[in-house]
N, C-alpha and C positions, 0 to 999 in steps of 0.2 A: 504494500500500500504506500502511496506517495506520502511523504512526511507532512506536506501541507494538509492533507486530508486528516491525518492523525491529530494535528494541531486543532483543526476545526472540531473534531470529535471531542477533544479535551476541553476546548472552550465551551462547547455545548453542555458537557457534563458538569462543568463548574457553575453553570447558571442554575440558581435555585438551591445550592448547597454552600456551606461556609468555605470551601476551598477555592483558591484562585490559581490559575496557571500563571506563574511568575516568570518563567523562562522556557524557551523552546530553542534547542540548539541542534543543528543538523550536521555541522562541519566535522567534528571528531567522532561523536557518537550521536545517535538519534535519541536525544534526551528531552524529556518534559519534566519541569520542576513545578511542584505544587506547594502551597502554603496556606495555613489557616491559623487564626488565633485560637488558643494561646501558645504559639510557638511550635505548631505541628508542621512538619515538612517531610516530604518524600519526593522521590523522582522515579520515573519510569524510563527504562531503556527500551526502545522500540526495535523490533526485528528489521533487518535490512534484507530485502529479498534478493539483493545482488551479491550473495555470498557471505554476508556478515552474520550477526546473531540470528538464530532461528526463532527464538521465543522472546517474549517480553520478560523484563526483569524489574522488580521493584526493590528499592533500597532507600535508606535515609542516612544522611550524614550526622543526624542527631541520635545519640545512643538511647535517648528516652523514647524515641519513636520506633526503633527497630523491633521491639517485641510485638508491637501492634501490626506489623507487616507480615508476620509469620503465616497468618491465615491466607493472605493473598499469595505469598511465595509457595505455599503448599499447593494451592489451587493451580498456579501456573505450572508447577512441576508434575501435576497429575496428567493423565492421558488426554490427548486431544489438543487441537489448536484453540487458543483463547483469543477473544477480541479485546480491544482496549476498553470499551465500556464495561465488559464483564469484570475485568481486572480492577478498574477504578471503583466499581460498585463493591467489590470485596474489600478494598482498602477503606472505603468510606464506612462500611459496616463495622470494621474493626475499630475505627476511631470514634464511632458514635458516642460511647460513654464519656470519652474525654471532652467531646464537644457539647456535652450536656444533653444529648439526645438519648431517648430510650433505646435499648438493644432489642430489636424486634423479634429475634429468634432465640432468645435466651432459654425459654422452656424447651424448645426443640433440641438445643444443644445439650441440656441436662438429660433429656430422655435418651439421646443417642449414647451418652457416656454410661448411663445406667444399663442399657442393653449390652454394651461392650463388657462391662464388669460381670454381668450375669453369664455371658458366653465364656469368659475366661475362667470363672468359677466352675462351670460345667466341664471345661477341658481338664481341670485338675483331677477329676474323678476317673478311675479306670473304666473302660468300656465294658459293658456286660457281655459275657460270652467269650472274652479274650483271656487266655491263660496268662498269668503273671509269672510263670516259671521260666 
C-alpha cells in the first residue's frame, strides 16, 4: 500500500479519539508516530511491499507505554495479514484505561482466562484408561 494512503488511514483513525498523528516519515522507515495526553506515545512501522518489512510493527520509545502495546504486538504476530486500522484499534483498546475510558471487553477477557485455567487443571489429571506403568 502506498505510504500516502497509510497516512490518510491514520489521520482518519485519529478523528474522534484522543490520539493525534504527530509525524509521518517515509524516507528511512515507513513510520507513523502517535501521541495522546497524558504522555502516551507509540509508533507504527508500516510494511514496504518493495522488499522491506512484511508486517506492521508497533513500539514506543516510552518505557511506560511498552506494556500496553503487548496486546497489539501479539495480534500482529498471530497468523494472517493485518490492516493498519485493525492494529490501531488494538493499540487504542489497550490504552483505554489510561485515557480514562472504560475497557469494553474486560468481562470477556476474564472469562477467557478462567477457561484456560480450567483446561490446564484438567490436563494435570491422568487420562482414564491409560496405564501409568
